[in-house]
Each structure stands twice: as structure tokens, then as C-alpha cells.
N, C-alpha and C positions, 0 to 999 in steps of 0.2 A: 459603222461599227468598223474596228480595226480586224486585220487579220491578227490572233495572236503569235501564230508563224511567221511574220514579218516581221511585229515588233520587239521577239524577245532575241532573233539574229539582230538586230538596228544595237539592241539599247545595251548587246555585250559586245557590239562594235565599238559604242561612243566609250564605253568603261576601260575597253583597251587601249583606245587614244588618251584618254584621259591618264592611266597607269605611265603609259609612256611618254607622255609629254611631263608627269610629273620626275618620273626619274630622270628625265636628262635634264632638268632644271635643277634637283637635287645635287648633280652630279657637275651641273656646271658650276654649283655654289660653291664646291669645295675650294679649298686652297691649289695653284697650279703647281703644278712641277719645279717651277723656278723659287717660288715662294715657300718649299718644302723643303730646298734643298738650301736655302740661306738660314732658315729655321736650325736646319740640321746643321750646318757649319759652324752658328752661333754656339749651338750645345756643346760641338765638338771641343773648341776653342776654350770653353770655358771646363774642359776634361768631363764632362758627362757621358758619357760614351753610350749608356744605355739609350737613353732618349736622342741622343745624335742617329743612334743607329734606325730608333724607329721612325725615325723622322724620314731617311735616307730610304726607307724598305718600304714609305709610301710614296715616294718620289718615284722607286724602281717599277712600282706596276704602274706609271701614268708613263716610262718611260724604262725600257727595258732592258738596252742597249747599249743605255748611256754608259761609256766606260770611265769616265770620272767619278759618277756616283756607285759604279761596284767598285773601285779601289775605294771611297772610303767606307762602303760596307764593308770590306775586308778590314780594313783599318781600325772600324770599329772593335770590330768580334777580335783581333788581336789583342786590343788593349783589355777589352773585356775578359780575354784568356788569363792574359797576366793577373788580373785580378783575381782570379779563381785561383792561380798556383798559390798567388799569397795567401789567400784565406785558407789553402790547404785542401780545396777543392780539386785535385788534380784530372778526375773523370771528365768533370766539366768544363777544365782546360783545355782538354782534349779535343772534346766537340766543340770549342770555340775557334780551335784551330783548323779543326776541318771546314766548318762556315767557312773561311779566311780562305782557304785555299781554292775553295769553292768559287768564291764572289772574285780574289784574283785571275783564277782561271778566265770567267765570263769574260773578265775585263780585257783580257790578253785575247778572245774570241772576237770580241769586238773590233780590238784595236793592236795588232800582231803588233809583238815588238816596242808596247808602251812600259817604259823603265821603270817608274812608279811599280806597276804592278810586277814586274817580274823580280823586283827586287822584293816586295812583299813574300810573294811565291815563294822564292826560294829561301826566303827565312821561315816563313811557314812549313815548307816540308823538311828542312832541315834538323827543324824542332822537332815536328810530326817523328822523324828517325831518331830520336834520342831519346823516347819516349820513356825508356826505363831508368833513363839519369832524371827525367823530370820526377818521375815518380820517388825517387831515395832522395833528392831534395829540392824540395820547393822553393827555397833561396836562389838555387841556378837557376830554374826555369822561369822564377818572375823576371829575372834581370835577363832572362836571353831570349825570352819571348816577346820582347817589346818591337814594335817594327821601328822602321830607320826613319826620323827626323830625314835624310835626305831624298828620301821618296817626297817629302813637300816640297823642302827645299828646291828640287827639279822644276815641281808647277810651276813655283813660283817663279822661276828663271824663265822659263817658257810662256808665262800669261805679260814678264817682263818686255822681253822680247815681241810682244802685240800690241804693247802700249796701254796694256788693262793692268795698271800698279794698284789697282784697289783688290784685284783677286790675288794679285802677287804679294800684297800686305797681308790678306787672309790665308794665304797658302803656309808665309813664314810664319803666321801667331801659330797655326796647327801644330806646324815642324817643334817649335818651342812646346806647346801642351803637351806632346808628346816626350820631349826631350830638353826639359828646361836649361841645362846646362850644358848646352851643345852648342859651342864656339861658334859653329859656322850658321847654326840659326842668327844666331844673334847678331851676326857680320851680315847676315843677306837681310835681316828688318833694318838693321842702321845703314848699309848702303841705299837701300828704299826711302825711308825716311828723308834722308837727305837729298834723295832727285825729287822727292814732293814738295819740298821744301820746308820742312819740320827737323832744322838744326838741331833743336835741346835735344829730341828724342832719337836724332840720329847719334850723336853723339853717344849720349847713354849707352846708347846698344854696343857701338863700339869699343865702348870701355870695357863693356860687360865681358866682350868676345873676347877684348884682349886679356883679358883677369881671368878667362877660364883656360886659353892656351894663350902664354905670351911669346913665344916664338913665333908668331905672326908676324913678319916686318910689313907685307902691306898693309895692312890695319892699322900699325904703328904711323906708316908713313903717312896715312888719308887723315891723321888723326893730327898729325904735326904741321902739315898744310892748311889744316882749320883753327891753328894755331893755338891746339891745345897741348898741354902740357904732358908729354910719357917717359913711363922709362925708356931705360935701353932695353931694346929687345930680349930675350932670354934666348941661350941657346938648349937648354935641354927639354926636357917631354912636356904636354900641357900637365898644368895640373887637374887635380882630382877633383 
């Protein structure tokens, strides 16, 4: 006959082991950090800021000290802030700005001097200092709050230097998702397309860059070297 005093502890131990194994299995079956990042970046490039931030946050739980993921969280918060300002919900917009500052600060704590995070934090803090103006005119705030595409053009250049052209192209697409009329973004992605052998897309992007800013002599010269007809370079300011 079994002693009940020894049977119960063994039963409890087995149950605990089963629970631990089940938990480990469930955790292991979830998406990886890289999978979450890739899905978040796709949503970002499609201007789906809320879903993108949710995915980046899930990735953040797996790797809290990843500087670029923290940057992406901050930029998504800034884009959501702009959406709030555009809808007239200034208080919610400023809460998003506060979140962005926190994410940018954490990215800088992980990677001191990280240029894109520094740019984002400076812009967010400047906006926060102009809170009363933001309350007076939502249109001003919506225009001012947008993060700079140069943050992502900077990252694209870093990836290109390392030879990671796929990541560089992705960052250029993200820059254009934030600022579709940014000539520097079209120029950067156009040069990358040429580098990977996609002449048609490269020429199209460079043409758009020159259309947005006709003063770019280097872009005009590049197009001419490819045999493309381009007008004389303008000397005035870029077009709106």
C-alpha cells in the first residue's frame, strides 16, 4: 500500500514539471524577435503606425536593449502623435510625444550618440516645449511633429556601408513612408536600386527626386550619365 504522504508530493512535482515544460513549449512556439521586427517593418512601410508599434513592442519584450527597435518605437509614437494632432486630440498627441521621448532616450542609453535617436529626441523635446502653440493650432502641430526622414536615410547609409542592401532599401522605404515628398529619400533609394541592378526603378526614383528638388546637380549628372534626358538644373529653391 502506498503512503499518501509520499504520493501527493510526487504528484505535485510531476504536475509542476508538466506545467514548466508546457510553458517552455508555448514560449518557444511564438514568433522570434527577428520575425516580429520584420513584420513591424512591413507595417511601418505601409504607414500602419499602430500595428507596427505593437509588433515592435512585442519584439522589445524579447530584446529590451535593442537600440534600433527602440528607435522604431519612438518614431511610431511620433507618427501616432501627428495623427492625434490632426484629429484635434492634443492631449493624446502630447502623451505620444512623451512616449517617443522615453523610447529615444532609452535607445541613446543603449547606444550613446546614436544619431537617429538623438535627432528624434531633439525634435520631440522641442515640440514638447511648444505645447501651448500646439494647443492653439492643430495644423501647426501636425506639421511640426513629424519625425525626420533623415533618421532613416542615415540608417540606410549605415547598412549600405556594411553591404546589407536589403536593410538599406527597407530603411529608405520607411523614410519615404514618413515623408513621401522628401527628395533626399527618393535620391537615396534611387541610388540603391541602381546599385542592386534595378535600373528602371533607380531612374524613376532619381527623376522624382530631381522633380521635387530641381537644384540637385549631382542627381541630374547621374541621370545624364545613364543616358536619360533631364532639363537644366534650376538655381532656385526646391519645389513644394
